[in-house]
C-alpha positions as CSV (number, residue, x, y, z in Angstrom):
1,M,-0.1,0.0,0.0
2,A,1.3,3.4,-0.9
3,D,2.3,5.7,1.9
4,L,-0.5,8.2,1.2
5,V,-3.2,9.5,3.5
6,D,-6.2,11.7,3.6
7,L,-6.6,13.5,6.9
8,H,-9.7,15.6,6.1
9,L,-12.9,13.6,5.4
10,H,-16.5,14.2,6.5
11,S,-19.1,11.5,7.2
12,S,-22.9,11.5,7.5
13,F,-22.4,12.3,11.2
14,S,-22.0,15.9,10.0
15,D,-22.4,17.2,6.5
16,G,-20.9,14.3,4.5
17,A,-22.9,11.8,2.5
18,L,-21.2,8.5,3.5
19,A,-21.1,6.6,6.7
20,P,-17.7,6.3,8.5
21,A,-17.3,2.6,7.4
22,Q,-18.1,3.6,3.8
23,L,-15.3,6.2,3.9
24,V,-13.0,3.6,5.2
25,A,-13.9,1.3,2.4
26,R,-13.4,4.0,-0.2
27,A,-10.1,4.8,1.4
28,G,-9.1,1.2,0.9
29,E,-10.1,1.4,-2.7
30,A,-7.9,4.6,-3.2
31,G,-5.0,2.7,-1.7
32,L,-4.7,5.0,1.3
33,R,-2.6,4.0,4.4
34,A,-4.4,6.2,6.8
35,I,-7.3,8.7,7.1
36,A,-9.0,11.0,9.6
37,I,-12.7,11.6,9.6
38,A,-13.0,15.2,10.9
39,D,-16.7,15.9,11.2
40,H,-17.9,19.4,12.1
41,D,-18.3,19.8,15.8
42,N,-19.0,16.1,16.1
43,V,-17.0,12.9,17.0
44,D,-19.8,10.4,17.1
45,G,-18.5,8.7,13.9
46,V,-15.1,8.0,15.3
47,P,-15.8,4.7,17.0
48,E,-17.4,3.3,13.8
49,A,-14.4,4.5,11.8
50,L,-11.8,3.0,14.1
51,T,-13.6,-0.4,14.1
52,A,-13.8,-0.4,10.3
53,G,-10.3,0.8,9.9
54,R,-9.0,-2.0,12.1
55,R,-10.8,-4.6,10.0
56,A,-9.6,-3.1,6.8
57,G,-6.1,-2.6,7.9
58,I,-6.3,1.3,7.5
59,E,-5.2,3.5,10.2
60,V,-7.8,6.0,11.5
61,V,-6.8,9.2,13.3
62,P,-9.5,10.4,15.7
63,A,-10.4,13.9,14.6
64,V,-12.8,16.7,14.7
65,E,-13.3,20.1,12.9
66,L,-14.3,23.1,15.0
67,S,-15.7,26.4,13.7
68,I,-13.7,29.2,15.4
69,V,-13.5,33.0,15.4
70,W,-10.5,35.2,16.2
71,G,-10.8,39.0,16.1
72,D,-12.8,40.0,13.1
73,R,-12.2,36.7,11.4
74,Q,-15.2,34.4,11.6
75,D,-15.7,30.8,10.5
76,L,-12.1,29.8,10.4
77,H,-11.8,26.0,10.8
78,L,-9.7,24.2,13.2
79,L,-8.8,20.5,12.9
80,G,-8.1,18.5,16.0
81,Y,-6.1,15.3,15.7
82,E,-5.5,12.3,18.0
83,I,-8.2,13.7,20.4
84,D,-10.0,11.4,22.9
85,P,-13.5,11.2,21.5
86,L,-14.7,10.3,25.0
87,D,-13.1,13.3,26.7
88,P,-15.9,14.7,29.0
89,A,-15.1,18.3,28.6
90,L,-15.0,18.0,24.7
91,G,-18.2,16.0,24.8
92,R,-20.0,18.7,26.8
93,E,-18.9,21.5,24.4
94,L,-19.8,19.5,21.4
95,R,-23.3,18.6,22.8
96,D,-23.9,22.4,23.5
97,F,-22.8,23.1,19.9
98,R,-25.1,20.4,18.5
99,D,-28.0,21.8,20.5
100,F,-27.3,25.3,19.2
101,R,-27.0,24.0,15.7
102,A,-30.2,22.0,15.9
103,D,-32.2,25.0,17.0
104,R,-30.4,27.1,14.3
105,S,-31.4,24.5,11.6
106,R,-35.0,24.6,12.7
107,R,-35.0,28.4,12.5
108,I,-33.5,28.2,9.0
109,L,-36.0,25.6,7.9
110,E,-38.9,27.8,9.1
111,K,-37.6,30.7,7.1
112,V,-37.1,28.5,4.1
113,N,-40.6,27.1,4.4
114,R,-42.0,30.7,4.5
115,Q,-40.2,31.4,1.3
116,L,-41.5,28.2,-0.3
117,A,-45.0,29.1,0.8
118,A,-44.7,32.5,-0.8
119,E,-43.7,30.6,-4.0
120,K,-46.6,28.1,-3.6
121,R,-44.3,25.2,-3.2
122,S,-44.6,22.4,-0.8
123,P,-42.7,22.7,2.5
124,L,-40.0,20.7,3.9
125,E,-40.6,18.5,7.0
126,F,-38.0,18.7,9.8
127,E,-38.3,14.9,10.3
128,A,-37.7,14.2,6.7
129,V,-34.5,16.4,6.8
130,S,-33.4,14.7,10.0
131,A,-33.8,11.2,8.4
132,R,-30.9,12.1,6.0
133,V,-28.5,12.7,8.9
134,G,-26.4,10.5,11.1
135,G,-25.6,13.4,13.4
136,T,-26.1,17.2,13.4
137,I,-28.4,18.8,10.8
138,G,-26.7,21.6,8.8
139,R,-27.6,23.7,5.8
140,P,-26.3,21.2,3.4
141,H,-28.9,18.7,4.6
142,I,-31.6,21.2,4.1
143,G,-30.1,21.8,0.6
144,Q,-30.3,18.1,-0.1
145,A,-33.9,18.1,1.0
146,L,-34.6,21.0,-1.4
147,L,-32.9,19.0,-4.3
148,A,-35.0,15.9,-3.5
149,K,-38.2,18.0,-3.6
150,G,-37.2,19.5,-6.9
151,H,-37.1,23.0,-5.4
152,A,-33.5,23.5,-6.7
153,R,-31.5,21.9,-9.5
154,S,-28.1,22.1,-7.7
155,M,-26.7,22.6,-4.3
156,E,-25.3,26.0,-5.4
157,A,-28.8,27.0,-6.5
158,A,-30.3,25.8,-3.2
159,F,-27.9,28.0,-1.3
160,Q,-28.3,31.1,-3.5
161,R,-32.1,31.0,-3.7
162,Y,-33.0,29.7,-0.2
163,L,-30.1,29.0,2.3
164,V,-28.2,32.2,2.0
165,P,-31.2,34.5,2.3
166,C,-32.8,32.4,5.0
167,N,-29.5,32.1,7.0
168,V,-29.3,32.4,10.8
169,P,-25.9,33.3,12.3
170,K,-23.6,30.5,13.4
171,R,-21.9,30.1,16.7
172,Y,-18.1,29.9,16.9
173,F,-15.5,28.8,19.4
174,P,-13.1,31.5,20.3
175,A,-9.8,30.3,18.8
176,D,-7.9,30.3,22.1
177,Q,-10.6,28.3,23.8
178,A,-10.9,25.8,21.0
179,I,-7.1,25.2,20.9
180,A,-7.1,24.7,24.7
181,L,-10.0,22.4,24.3
182,L,-8.3,20.2,21.8
183,H,-5.1,20.1,23.9
184,A,-7.0,19.2,27.0
185,A,-8.7,16.3,25.0
186,G,-5.3,14.9,24.3
187,G,-4.9,16.2,20.7
188,C,-3.3,18.8,18.6
189,A,-4.8,21.7,16.7
190,V,-4.2,22.5,13.0
191,L,-5.6,25.4,11.0
192,A,-7.6,24.0,8.1
193,H,-7.4,24.8,4.3
194,P,-5.6,28.2,4.4
195,P,-6.2,28.9,0.7
196,F,-9.9,29.3,1.5
197,I,-9.2,32.0,4.2
198,K,-9.8,35.4,2.7
199,A,-6.5,37.0,3.4
200,T,-3.4,38.2,1.5
201,P,-0.2,36.1,2.0
202,G,0.9,38.7,4.5
203,E,-2.3,38.7,6.4
204,L,-2.4,34.9,6.5
205,E,1.2,34.9,7.9
206,A,0.2,37.4,10.6
207,L,-2.9,35.3,11.5
208,V,-0.8,32.1,11.7
209,E,1.6,34.1,14.0
210,E,-1.2,35.0,16.3
211,L,-2.7,31.5,16.5
212,A,0.7,30.0,16.9
213,G,1.0,32.2,20.0
214,L,-2.1,30.7,21.3
215,G,-0.8,27.2,20.9
216,L,-1.6,26.3,17.3
217,D,0.2,23.1,16.3
218,G,0.0,22.9,12.5
219,L,-1.1,24.1,9.2
220,E,-3.1,22.0,6.6
221,V,-0.5,22.5,3.9
222,Y,-1.7,19.9,1.5
223,N,-5.4,20.6,0.5
224,S,-7.7,20.8,-2.4
225,G,-7.3,24.5,-2.8
226,A,-3.5,24.6,-3.0
227,D,-1.4,24.4,-6.2
228,N,2.4,23.5,-5.9
229,D,3.5,27.1,-5.3
230,T,0.8,27.4,-2.5
231,V,2.0,24.2,-0.9
232,D,5.6,25.4,-1.0
233,R,4.7,28.8,0.5
234,H,2.6,27.3,3.3
235,L,5.1,24.6,4.0
236,S,7.8,27.3,4.4
237,L,5.4,29.2,6.7
238,A,4.8,26.2,8.9
239,R,8.5,25.4,9.2
240,R,9.3,29.0,10.1
241,R,6.8,28.8,13.0
242,G,7.7,25.4,14.2
243,L,4.4,24.0,13.0
244,I,3.5,20.6,11.7
245,A,2.2,20.1,8.1
246,T,-1.0,18.0,7.5
247,G,-3.3,17.5,4.5
248,G,-6.6,16.2,3.2
249,S,-9.2,16.5,0.5
250,D,-12.1,17.9,2.6
251,F,-14.3,15.3,0.9
252,H,-18.0,15.4,1.7
253,R,-19.7,13.6,-1.2
254,D,-19.2,12.5,-4.8
255,E,-20.1,15.6,-7.0
256,P,-18.7,16.8,-10.5
257,G,-15.7,18.8,-10.0
258,G,-15.6,18.1,-6.2
259,P,-12.7,16.8,-4.2
260,E,-12.1,13.0,-4.4
261,I,-10.9,10.9,-1.4
262,G,-7.1,10.8,-1.5
263,R,-6.9,12.8,-4.6
264,G,-8.5,16.1,-4.0
265,R,-9.2,17.7,-7.3
266,G,-6.8,15.3,-9.1
267,N,-3.4,16.3,-7.9
268,L,-3.4,16.0,-4.2
269,T,-0.8,13.8,-2.5
270,V,-0.5,13.7,1.3
271,P,2.5,11.8,2.6
272,Y,2.2,9.4,5.6
273,A,4.8,11.6,7.3
274,C,2.0,13.9,8.2
275,V,0.5,11.2,10.5
276,E,3.9,10.7,12.1
277,Q,4.3,14.5,12.6
278,I,0.9,14.6,14.3
279,R,1.7,11.6,16.6
280,D,5.1,13.2,17.5
281,R,3.5,16.5,18.3
282,V,0.8,14.9,20.4
283,A,3.3,12.8,22.3
284,G,5.1,16.0,23.2
285,L,1.9,17.8,24.2
286,R,0.8,14.9,26.3
287,R,4.1,14.7,28.1
288,H,3.8,18.5,28.7
289,L,0.2,18.4,29.9
290,G,0.5,15.1,31.9
291,H,-1.8,13.0,29.8
292,C,-1.6,9.2,30.0
293,Q,0.4,7.7,27.2
294,E,-1.5,4.4,27.2
295,P,-3.5,3.9,24.0
296,V,-7.3,3.6,24.5
297,D,-9.7,1.5,22.5
298,Y,-12.6,3.8,21.8
299,T,-14.6,1.1,20.0
300,D,-15.5,-1.0,23.1
């Protein structure tokens, strides 16, 4: 098996289309050695992924993706790797987030249904939307319901016509709290897909500098939005700041032109060395914070 990995996949426990075991199977078909399922504000799919990975001979890194805010920058994404999915404090925070998101989704759906009624179209039922989801309902799930009902021809159209105008503001973790939460859960914190952050190279470097001062551990250097020059620039930035480099496709579902597992948009290659960097970093953090070094079986 080639020493390639994909450390940024989403399952049906957040806004992905495939169950964790299906993602593991697809990773095997792609010849990957290791993966991480990093669902949004949710770790419920980790045990299934670990069990499937053990059976398939594919390493699974326990992970999560948090939505964070720092200063005037909202909706930055922070990846947590090698976290303990059973950590009580992490569990409480994620449950609070899911409760907020469930209420937000209901409010968005109410607004969408008012717009559908004005257009004399049939409404969406919350239960029908919920049935599509393994975990927390998000706007993509409402978008899928709009597609299924024939109210939109594409996910982009669903967002433009309904989900953007009917949006309800999200809740975010302050960056310093999010990094501390991931460290306390035994993991490390990595800034996700920097090419999608609206910032000049200088602004991005300043942001990374600030977050590194808060304890940021790494940068998602290899991603579906980066060409070779961008990879080189971000790898250099990570090395200057003493950060690890990780990578992944940010795969959610099969769609024309969208990222593929292990390949991104066709040219993504993430070396296994990224997993080794994560584990080395986490080992150092755990020694510093006094975490137990014994491996835990989260699938029991």
